[in-house]
PDB file with one MODEL, atoms N, CA, C and O in Angstrom:
MODEL        1
ATOM      1  N   MET A   1      98.527  88.760  89.381  1.00  0.00           N
ATOM      2  CA  MET A   1      99.046  88.310  90.656  1.00  0.00           C
ATOM      3  C   MET A   1     100.324  87.525  90.386  1.00  0.00           C
ATOM      4  O   MET A   1     100.355  86.648  89.522  1.00  0.00           O
ATOM      5  N   SER A   2     101.370  87.846  91.127  1.00  0.00           N
ATOM      6  CA  SER A   2     102.633  87.152  90.918  1.00  0.00           C
ATOM      7  C   SER A   2     102.599  85.766  91.536  1.00  0.00           C
ATOM      8  O   SER A   2     101.706  85.444  92.320  1.00  0.00           O
ATOM      9  N   ALA A   3     103.571  84.958  91.178  1.00  0.00           N
ATOM     10  CA  ALA A   3     103.636  83.584  91.688  1.00  0.00           C
ATOM     11  C   ALA A   3     103.823  83.556  93.196  1.00  0.00           C
ATOM     12  O   ALA A   3     103.406  82.601  93.850  1.00  0.00           O
ATOM     13  N   THR A   4     104.447  84.593  93.760  1.00  0.00           N
ATOM     14  CA  THR A   4     104.693  84.612  95.206  1.00  0.00           C
ATOM     15  C   THR A   4     103.580  85.289  95.990  1.00  0.00           C
ATOM     16  O   THR A   4     103.547  85.193  97.217  1.00  0.00           O
ATOM     17  N   ALA A   5     102.669  85.971  95.309  1.00  0.00           N
ATOM     18  CA  ALA A   5     101.573  86.654  96.004  1.00  0.00           C
ATOM     19  C   ALA A   5     100.574  85.633  96.530  1.00  0.00           C
ATOM     20  O   ALA A   5     100.275  84.636  95.872  1.00  0.00           O
ATOM     21  N   LYS A   6     100.067  85.899  97.722  1.00  0.00           N
ATOM     22  CA  LYS A   6      99.079  85.008  98.321  1.00  0.00           C
ATOM     23  C   LYS A   6      97.704  85.656  98.241  1.00  0.00           C
ATOM     24  O   LYS A   6      97.565  86.869  98.402  1.00  0.00           O
ATOM     25  N   LYS A   7      96.703  84.841  97.993  1.00  0.00           N
ATOM     26  CA  LYS A   7      95.333  85.336  97.946  1.00  0.00           C
ATOM     27  C   LYS A   7      94.849  85.568  99.375  1.00  0.00           C
ATOM     28  O   LYS A   7      94.997  84.700 100.235  1.00  0.00           O
ATOM     29  N   ASP A   8      94.280  86.725  99.617  1.00  0.00           N
ATOM     30  CA  ASP A   8      93.712  87.051 100.928  1.00  0.00           C
ATOM     31  C   ASP A   8      92.221  86.757 100.859  1.00  0.00           C
ATOM     32  O   ASP A   8      91.464  87.499 100.234  1.00  0.00           O
ATOM     33  N   ASP A   9      91.797  85.666 101.508  1.00  0.00           N
ATOM     34  CA  ASP A   9      90.395  85.269 101.418  1.00  0.00           C
ATOM     35  C   ASP A   9      89.534  85.826 102.550  1.00  0.00           C
ATOM     36  O   ASP A   9      88.376  85.441 102.707  1.00  0.00           O
ATOM     37  N   ARG A  10      90.114  86.741 103.342  1.00  0.00           N
ATOM     38  CA  ARG A  10      89.311  87.375 104.389  1.00  0.00           C
ATOM     39  C   ARG A  10      88.388  88.399 103.744  1.00  0.00           C
ATOM     40  O   ARG A  10      88.766  89.055 102.773  1.00  0.00           O
ATOM     41  N   SER A  11      87.180  88.539 104.280  1.00  0.00           N
ATOM     42  CA  SER A  11      86.273  89.554 103.756  1.00  0.00           C
ATOM     43  C   SER A  11      86.370  90.805 104.621  1.00  0.00           C
ATOM     44  O   SER A  11      86.795  90.747 105.775  1.00  0.00           O
ATOM     45  N   ARG A  12      85.976  91.916 104.056  1.00  0.00           N
ATOM     46  CA  ARG A  12      86.029  93.202 104.758  1.00  0.00           C
ATOM     47  C   ARG A  12      84.632  93.599 105.196  1.00  0.00           C
ATOM     48  O   ARG A  12      83.640  93.282 104.538  1.00  0.00           O
ATOM     49  N   GLN A  13      84.574  94.303 106.329  1.00  0.00           N
ATOM     50  CA  GLN A  13      83.301  94.781 106.856  1.00  0.00           C
ATOM     51  C   GLN A  13      83.549  96.107 107.554  1.00  0.00           C
ATOM     52  O   GLN A  13      84.516  96.248 108.303  1.00  0.00           O
ATOM     53  N   SER A  14      82.692  97.064 107.314  1.00  0.00           N
ATOM     54  CA  SER A  14      82.785  98.341 108.023  1.00  0.00           C
ATOM     55  C   SER A  14      82.126  98.209 109.383  1.00  0.00           C
ATOM     56  O   SER A  14      81.144  97.486 109.547  1.00  0.00           O
ATOM     57  N   VAL A  15      82.680  98.919 110.354  1.00  0.00           N
ATOM     58  CA  VAL A  15      82.116  98.911 111.703  1.00  0.00           C
ATOM     59  C   VAL A  15      81.842 100.354 112.101  1.00  0.00           C
ATOM     60  O   VAL A  15      82.735 101.199 112.038  1.00  0.00           O
ATOM     61  N   ARG A  16      80.622 100.633 112.505  1.00  0.00           N
ATOM     62  CA  ARG A  16      80.256 101.971 112.975  1.00  0.00           C
ATOM     63  C   ARG A  16      80.124 101.926 114.486  1.00  0.00           C
ATOM     64  O   ARG A  16      79.255 101.235 115.019  1.00  0.00           O
ATOM     65  N   LEU A  17      80.979 102.659 115.171  1.00  0.00           N
ATOM     66  CA  LEU A  17      80.950 102.720 116.630  1.00  0.00           C
ATOM     67  C   LEU A  17      81.020 104.174 117.065  1.00  0.00           C
ATOM     68  O   LEU A  17      81.550 105.027 116.353  1.00  0.00           O
ATOM     69  N   TYR A  18      80.479 104.441 118.241  1.00  0.00           N
ATOM     70  CA  TYR A  18      80.566 105.788 118.801  1.00  0.00           C
ATOM     71  C   TYR A  18      82.020 106.125 119.106  1.00  0.00           C
ATOM     72  O   TYR A  18      82.812 105.236 119.417  1.00  0.00           O
ATOM     73  N   PRO A  19      82.374 107.407 119.019  1.00  0.00           N
ATOM     74  CA  PRO A  19      83.757 107.816 119.288  1.00  0.00           C
ATOM     75  C   PRO A  19      84.274 107.332 120.646  1.00  0.00           C
ATOM     76  O   PRO A  19      85.453 107.008 120.783  1.00  0.00           O
ATOM     77  N   GLU A  20      83.401 107.283 121.637  1.00  0.00           N
ATOM     78  CA  GLU A  20      83.822 106.842 122.974  1.00  0.00           C
ATOM     79  C   GLU A  20      84.272 105.379 122.961  1.00  0.00           C
ATOM     80  O   GLU A  20      85.173 104.999 123.709  1.00  0.00           O
ATOM     81  N   ILE A  21      83.652 104.572 122.124  1.00  0.00           N
ATOM     82  CA  ILE A  21      84.049 103.164 122.030  1.00  0.00           C
ATOM     83  C   ILE A  21      85.409 103.056 121.352  1.00  0.00           C
ATOM     84  O   ILE A  21      86.264 102.290 121.799  1.00  0.00           O
ATOM     85  N   TRP A  22      85.621 103.821 120.268  1.00  0.00           N
ATOM     86  CA  TRP A  22      86.935 103.815 119.615  1.00  0.00           C
ATOM     87  C   TRP A  22      88.011 104.263 120.596  1.00  0.00           C
ATOM     88  O   TRP A  22      89.102 103.694 120.633  1.00  0.00           O
ATOM     89  N   GLU A  23      87.699 105.290 121.393  1.00  0.00           N
ATOM     90  CA  GLU A  23      88.676 105.783 122.371  1.00  0.00           C
ATOM     91  C   GLU A  23      89.002 104.717 123.408  1.00  0.00           C
ATOM     92  O   GLU A  23      90.163 104.554 123.784  1.00  0.00           O
ATOM     93  N   ALA A  24      87.987 103.988 123.874  1.00  0.00           N
ATOM     94  CA  ALA A  24      88.212 102.922 124.859  1.00  0.00           C
ATOM     95  C   ALA A  24      89.065 101.807 124.252  1.00  0.00           C
ATOM     96  O   ALA A  24      89.974 101.291 124.903  1.00  0.00           O
ATOM     97  N   ILE A  25      88.771 101.441 123.011  1.00  0.00           N
ATOM     98  CA  ILE A  25      89.569 100.414 122.330  1.00  0.00           C
ATOM     99  C   ILE A  25      91.010 100.884 122.192  1.00  0.00           C
ATOM    100  O   ILE A  25      91.942 100.135 122.483  1.00  0.00           O
ATOM    101  N   ASP A  26      91.193 102.119 121.749  1.00  0.00           N
ATOM    102  CA  ASP A  26      92.547 102.644 121.563  1.00  0.00           C
ATOM    103  C   ASP A  26      93.313 102.698 122.879  1.00  0.00           C
ATOM    104  O   ASP A  26      94.511 102.416 122.907  1.00  0.00           O
ATOM    105  N   LEU A  27      92.641 103.054 123.964  1.00  0.00           N
ATOM    106  CA  LEU A  27      93.300 103.091 125.268  1.00  0.00           C
ATOM    107  C   LEU A  27      93.767 101.693 125.670  1.00  0.00           C
ATOM    108  O   LEU A  27      94.895 101.522 126.132  1.00  0.00           O
ATOM    109  N   LEU A  28      92.910 100.706 125.496  1.00  0.00           N
ATOM    110  CA  LEU A  28      93.286  99.329 125.830  1.00  0.00           C
ATOM    111  C   LEU A  28      94.419  98.826 124.938  1.00  0.00           C
ATOM    112  O   LEU A  28      95.293  98.093 125.402  1.00  0.00           O
ATOM    113  N   ARG A  29      94.410  99.208 123.678  1.00  0.00           N
ATOM    114  CA  ARG A  29      95.479  98.798 122.760  1.00  0.00           C
ATOM    115  C   ARG A  29      96.829  99.319 123.216  1.00  0.00           C
ATOM    116  O   ARG A  29      97.834  98.616 123.107  1.00  0.00           O
ATOM    117  N   THR A  30      96.864 100.549 123.727  1.00  0.00           N
ATOM    118  CA  THR A  30      98.142 101.140 124.148  1.00  0.00           C
ATOM    119  C   THR A  30      98.706 100.467 125.390  1.00  0.00           C
ATOM    120  O   THR A  30      99.905 100.563 125.652  1.00  0.00           O
ATOM    121  N   LYS A  31      97.865  99.790 126.156  1.00  0.00           N
ATOM    122  CA  LYS A  31      98.323  99.117 127.373  1.00  0.00           C
ATOM    123  C   LYS A  31      98.936  97.752 127.080  1.00  0.00           C
ATOM    124  O   LYS A  31      99.544  97.146 127.962  1.00  0.00           O
ATOM    125  N   ARG A  32      98.783  97.267 125.863  1.00  0.00           N
ATOM    126  CA  ARG A  32      99.340  95.966 125.482  1.00  0.00           C
ATOM    127  C   ARG A  32     100.782  96.133 125.026  1.00  0.00           C
ATOM    128  O   ARG A  32     101.146  97.174 124.480  1.00  0.00           O
ATOM    129  N   PRO A  33     101.600  95.116 125.248  1.00  0.00           N
ATOM    130  CA  PRO A  33     102.974  95.201 124.747  1.00  0.00           C
ATOM    131  C   PRO A  33     102.993  95.178 123.219  1.00  0.00           C
ATOM    132  O   PRO A  33     102.157  94.531 122.587  1.00  0.00           O
ATOM    133  N   GLY A  34     103.928  95.871 122.652  1.00  0.00           N
ATOM    134  CA  GLY A  34     104.039  95.916 121.199  1.00  0.00           C
ATOM    135  C   GLY A  34     102.981  96.806 120.588  1.00  0.00           C
ATOM    136  O   GLY A  34     102.349  97.612 121.272  1.00  0.00           O
ATOM    137  N   VAL A  35     102.801  96.650 119.305  1.00  0.00           N
ATOM    138  CA  VAL A  35     101.810  97.437 118.568  1.00  0.00           C
ATOM    139  C   VAL A  35     100.667  96.510 118.168  1.00  0.00           C
ATOM    140  O   VAL A  35     100.874  95.509 117.482  1.00  0.00           O
ATOM    141  N   VAL A  36      99.462  96.856 118.606  1.00  0.00           N
ATOM    142  CA  VAL A  36      98.272  96.071 118.274  1.00  0.00           C
ATOM    143  C   VAL A  36      97.337  96.978 117.480  1.00  0.00           C
ATOM    144  O   VAL A  36      96.885  98.005 117.986  1.00  0.00           O
ATOM    145  N   SER A  37      97.051  96.602 116.250  1.00  0.00           N
ATOM    146  CA  SER A  37      96.163  97.417 115.416  1.00  0.00           C
ATOM    147  C   SER A  37      94.721  97.289 115.892  1.00  0.00           C
ATOM    148  O   SER A  37      94.366  96.357 116.613  1.00  0.00           O
ATOM    149  N   ARG A  38      93.908  98.239 115.476  1.00  0.00           N
ATOM    150  CA  ARG A  38      92.475  98.139 115.777  1.00  0.00           C
ATOM    151  C   ARG A  38      91.897  96.860 115.191  1.00  0.00           C
ATOM    152  O   ARG A  38      91.105  96.175 115.837  1.00  0.00           O
ATOM    153  N   ASN A  39      92.294  96.545 113.974  1.00  0.00           N
ATOM    154  CA  ASN A  39      91.794  95.341 113.319  1.00  0.00           C
ATOM    155  C   ASN A  39      92.118  94.096 114.144  1.00  0.00           C
ATOM    156  O   ASN A  39      91.254  93.245 114.356  1.00  0.00           O
ATOM    157  N   THR A  40      93.357  93.992 114.605  1.00  0.00           N
ATOM    158  CA  THR A  40      93.762  92.838 115.407  1.00  0.00           C
ATOM    159  C   THR A  40      92.989  92.795 116.709  1.00  0.00           C
ATOM    160  O   THR A  40      92.518  91.733 117.115  1.00  0.00           O
ATOM    161  N   TRP A  41      92.851  93.940 117.373  1.00  0.00           N
ATOM    162  CA  TRP A  41      92.146  93.989 118.658  1.00  0.00           C
ATOM    163  C   TRP A  41      90.694  93.547 118.474  1.00  0.00           C
ATOM    164  O   TRP A  41      90.178  92.758 119.266  1.00  0.00           O
ATOM    165  N   ILE A  42      90.040  94.053 117.435  1.00  0.00           N
ATOM    166  CA  ILE A  42      88.639  93.706 117.185  1.00  0.00           C
ATOM    167  C   ILE A  42      88.511  92.232 116.800  1.00  0.00           C
ATOM    168  O   ILE A  42      87.587  91.558 117.255  1.00  0.00           O
ATOM    169  N   ALA A  43      89.422  91.725 115.972  1.00  0.00           N
ATOM    170  CA  ALA A  43      89.375  90.308 115.588  1.00  0.00           C
ATOM    171  C   ALA A  43      89.542  89.415 116.815  1.00  0.00           C
ATOM    172  O   ALA A  43      88.843  88.410 116.945  1.00  0.00           O
ATOM    173  N   GLU A  44      90.456  89.767 117.711  1.00  0.00           N
ATOM    174  CA  GLU A  44      90.640  88.996 118.947  1.00  0.00           C
ATOM    175  C   GLU A  44      89.385  89.044 119.808  1.00  0.00           C
ATOM    176  O   GLU A  44      88.983  88.032 120.383  1.00  0.00           O
ATOM    177  N   ALA A  45      88.765  90.217 119.899  1.00  0.00           N
ATOM    178  CA  ALA A  45      87.544  90.358 120.699  1.00  0.00           C
ATOM    179  C   ALA A  45      86.419  89.491 120.125  1.00  0.00           C
ATOM    180  O   ALA A  45      85.655  88.885 120.875  1.00  0.00           O
ATOM    181  N   ILE A  46      86.322  89.435 118.813  1.00  0.00           N
ATOM    182  CA  ILE A  46      85.294  88.607 118.175  1.00  0.00           C
ATOM    183  C   ILE A  46      85.533  87.131 118.471  1.00  0.00           C
ATOM    184  O   ILE A  46      84.593  86.401 118.786  1.00  0.00           O
ATOM    185  N   LEU A  47      86.781  86.689 118.374  1.00  0.00           N
ATOM    186  CA  LEU A  47      87.096  85.286 118.670  1.00  0.00           C
ATOM    187  C   LEU A  47      86.778  84.944 120.124  1.00  0.00           C
ATOM    188  O   LEU A  47      86.264  83.863 120.409  1.00  0.00           O
ATOM    189  N   GLU A  48      87.083  85.867 121.049  1.00  0.00           N
ATOM    190  CA  GLU A  48      86.758  85.638 122.463  1.00  0.00           C
ATOM    191  C   GLU A  48      85.249  85.537 122.663  1.00  0.00           C
ATOM    192  O   GLU A  48      84.778  84.672 123.401  1.00  0.00           O
ATOM    193  N   LYS A  49      84.495  86.409 122.014  1.00  0.00           N
ATOM    194  CA  LYS A  49      83.035  86.386 122.116  1.00  0.00           C
ATOM    195  C   LYS A  49      82.472  85.092 121.533  1.00  0.00           C
ATOM    196  O   LYS A  49      81.574  84.492 122.125  1.00  0.00           O
ATOM    197  N   LEU A  50      82.977  84.659 120.399  1.00  0.00           N
ATOM    198  CA  LEU A  50      82.532  83.399 119.805  1.00  0.00           C
ATOM    199  C   LEU A  50      82.783  82.232 120.754  1.00  0.00           C
ATOM    200  O   LEU A  50      81.935  81.351 120.896  1.00  0.00           O
ATOM    201  N   ALA A  51      83.928  82.224 121.393  1.00  0.00           N
ATOM    202  CA  ALA A  51      84.253  81.145 122.328  1.00  0.00           C
ATOM    203  C   ALA A  51      83.267  81.132 123.490  1.00  0.00           C
ATOM    204  O   ALA A  51      82.804  80.068 123.900  1.00  0.00           O
ATOM    205  N   ARG A  52      82.946  82.305 124.021  1.00  0.00           N
ATOM    206  CA  ARG A  52      81.990  82.385 125.138  1.00  0.00           C
ATOM    207  C   ARG A  52      80.598  81.960 124.700  1.00  0.00           C
ATOM    208  O   ARG A  52      79.930  81.202 125.403  1.00  0.00           O
ATOM    209  N   GLU A  53      80.156  82.441 123.547  1.00  0.00           N
ATOM    210  CA  GLU A  53      78.811  82.138 123.067  1.00  0.00           C
ATOM    211  C   GLU A  53      78.646  80.656 122.727  1.00  0.00           C
ATOM    212  O   GLU A  53      77.580  80.081 122.945  1.00  0.00           O
ATOM    213  N   GLN A  54      79.679  80.052 122.205  1.00  0.00           N
ATOM    214  CA  GLN A  54      79.610  78.649 121.818  1.00  0.00           C
ATOM    215  C   GLN A  54      79.877  77.726 123.001  1.00  0.00           C
ATOM    216  O   GLN A  54      79.679  76.514 122.909  1.00  0.00           O
ATOM    217  N   ASP A  55      80.324  78.303 124.105  1.00  0.00           N
ATOM    218  CA  ASP A  55      80.658  77.543 125.308  1.00  0.00           C
ATOM    219  C   ASP A  55      81.711  76.476 125.010  1.00  0.00           C
ATOM    220  O   ASP A  55      81.835  75.483 125.726  1.00  0.00           O
ATOM    221  N   THR A  56      82.449  76.705 123.958  1.00  0.00           N
ATOM    222  CA  THR A  56      83.586  75.862 123.607  1.00  0.00           C
ATOM    223  C   THR A  56      84.664  76.779 123.064  1.00  0.00           C
ATOM    224  O   THR A  56      84.474  77.993 122.986  1.00  0.00           O
ATOM    225  N   GLN A  57      85.763  76.216 122.701  1.00  0.00           N
ATOM    226  CA  GLN A  57      86.837  77.021 122.125  1.00  0.00           C
ATOM    227  C   GLN A  57      86.460  77.426 120.704  1.00  0.00           C
ATOM    228  O   GLN A  57      86.047  76.589 119.902  1.00  0.00           O
ATOM    229  N   ALA A  58      86.604  78.719 120.396  1.00  0.00           N
ATOM    230  CA  ALA A  58      86.342  79.204 119.040  1.00  0.00           C
ATOM    231  C   ALA A  58      87.390  78.631 118.099  1.00  0.00           C
ATOM    232  O   ALA A  58      88.506  78.333 118.525  1.00  0.00           O
ATOM    233  N   PRO A  59      87.052  78.476 116.849  1.00  0.00           N
ATOM    234  CA  PRO A  59      88.045  77.965 115.900  1.00  0.00           C
ATOM    235  C   PRO A  59      89.263  78.878 115.885  1.00  0.00           C
ATOM    236  O   PRO A  59      89.129  80.098 115.779  1.00  0.00           O
ATOM    237  N   SER A  60      90.419  78.304 115.987  1.00  0.00           N
ATOM    238  CA  SER A  60      91.645  79.091 115.962  1.00  0.00           C
ATOM    239  C   SER A  60      91.939  79.510 114.533  1.00  0.00           C
ATOM    240  O   SER A  60      91.891  78.691 113.615  1.00  0.00           O
ATOM    241  N   PRO A  61      92.247  80.799 114.346  1.00  0.00           N
ATOM    242  CA  PRO A  61      92.604  81.240 113.004  1.00  0.00           C
ATOM    243  C   PRO A  61      93.976  80.684 112.638  1.00  0.00           C
ATOM    244  O   PRO A  61      94.764  80.361 113.527  1.00  0.00           O
ATOM    245  N   PRO A  62      94.270  80.569 111.363  1.00  0.00           N
ATOM    246  CA  PRO A  62      95.599  80.116 110.963  1.00  0.00           C
ATOM    247  C   PRO A  62      96.666  81.037 111.545  1.00  0.00           C
ATOM    248  O   PRO A  62      96.434  82.237 111.689  1.00  0.00           O
ATOM    249  N   ALA A  63      97.813  80.497 111.874  1.00  0.00           N
ATOM    250  CA  ALA A  63      98.901  81.277 112.469  1.00  0.00           C
ATOM    251  C   ALA A  63      99.198  82.501 111.617  1.00  0.00           C
ATOM    252  O   ALA A  63      99.341  82.411 110.398  1.00  0.00           O
ATOM    253  N   GLY A  64      99.288  83.643 112.281  1.00  0.00           N
ATOM    254  CA  GLY A  64      99.614  84.878 111.593  1.00  0.00           C
ATOM    255  C   GLY A  64      98.490  85.475 110.782  1.00  0.00           C
ATOM    256  O   GLY A  64      98.720  86.405 110.009  1.00  0.00           O
ATOM    257  N   SER A  65      97.273  84.966 110.936  1.00  0.00           N
ATOM    258  CA  SER A  65      96.178  85.452 110.095  1.00  0.00           C
ATOM    259  C   SER A  65      95.468  86.660 110.673  1.00  0.00           C
ATOM    260  O   SER A  65      94.709  87.321 109.964  1.00  0.00           O
ATOM    261  N   ILE A  66      95.696  86.970 111.951  1.00  0.00           N
ATOM    262  CA  ILE A  66      95.073  88.156 112.533  1.00  0.00           C
ATOM    263  C   ILE A  66      96.076  89.292 112.429  1.00  0.00           C
ATOM    264  O   ILE A  66      96.956  89.442 113.277  1.00  0.00           O
ATOM    265  N   HIS A  67      95.933  90.078 111.391  1.00  0.00           N
ATOM    266  CA  HIS A  67      96.812  91.219 111.172  1.00  0.00           C
ATOM    267  C   HIS A  67      96.110  92.210 110.278  1.00  0.00           C
ATOM    268  O   HIS A  67      95.024  91.952 109.758  1.00  0.00           O
ATOM    269  N   VAL A  68      96.745  93.339 110.112  1.00  0.00           N
ATOM    270  CA  VAL A  68      96.175  94.396 109.282  1.00  0.00           C
ATOM    271  C   VAL A  68      96.224  94.010 107.839  1.00  0.00           C
ATOM    272  O   VAL A  68      95.787  94.776 106.980  1.00  0.00           O
TER     273      VAL A  68
ENDMDL
END
């Protein structure tokens, strides 16, 4: 690892969803301004769900940490 490389401490997880769910996610992604990856869309959805379930604000990820 070079001196300028940053360690990515996020863990990876596979998600199995029906094709119709992927299609719905992709349709919603195209309606957003700019380019939103599936990973970003799913990470945002998880944070929103955590906030609702905890009935408080979910922990904010570090700036720029929700990306591919």
